[in-house]
N, C-alpha and C positions, 0 to 999 in steps of 0.2 A: 621787662619780653629781652631790653635789651643786655642785661645781664645773666638772660643765656642763653646768649648771642653769642655774648665774652665765653661761657664757663664750657662746657653743649663742647665744640670745637674741641680745647683745652685739657681734657676729663677721652676724649676721641682719642686725643691725637700718646699721653698718655700710656691707655689701654694697650696700644700700639708700641709702644719700650715696652709693655710689658710687669705697665709698675703701674701703685698706689689711686686712683685719683687724690686719696683721705689725706695722702704723710710722704708718695713720689718714693716709695722703700717699691725693691728689687719682689718681685709676687713668687717669681722662682721657688725665694726659701721659705718662702709658707706653709703652715704647715692645711695639711691632710684630709679633706674626708670623705665616704664614699657612703652620702644620703639619698634615694629611693634612685636606684643610678648614676647619680653625677657625680661626678669629683670638685666637691667646693675647695676653700682657699677661704682658710682666715688669715686676713692680713691682723698684724698686734694690736695695727687704729682701729681696730672692732670695724670692721668695714669685713664680707664674703661678696665670693666672684665667685662664676659656676669657669670649669677649664673644660674650655670649645675647641679642639681635636688639642694638635699642637701648637703648645702651648699660646696660647691664644683664651681670650678674659671676657668677660663680662658683668656685668653686677649684678646677683643672688638675689634674680623677688621673694616678698616672705613668703611665701607658698612654696618657693622651695629647698627653707631652710626647716633646721628638725625640731622638731617640737616638740 
């Protein structure tokens, strides 16, 4: 529980800076694909993000990924 209280704000801050929560790389350089009408950004550390609006990101859900 205490671990989550520490990690969650850190991940939120990284996403607000447009960086990957796993490796810290800039997500604007990540390759992108359009799947099911959503633009997905694929980081080199294998994490996938949904591009929402102009430069806003969130982690992709399993059902949003390509099958």
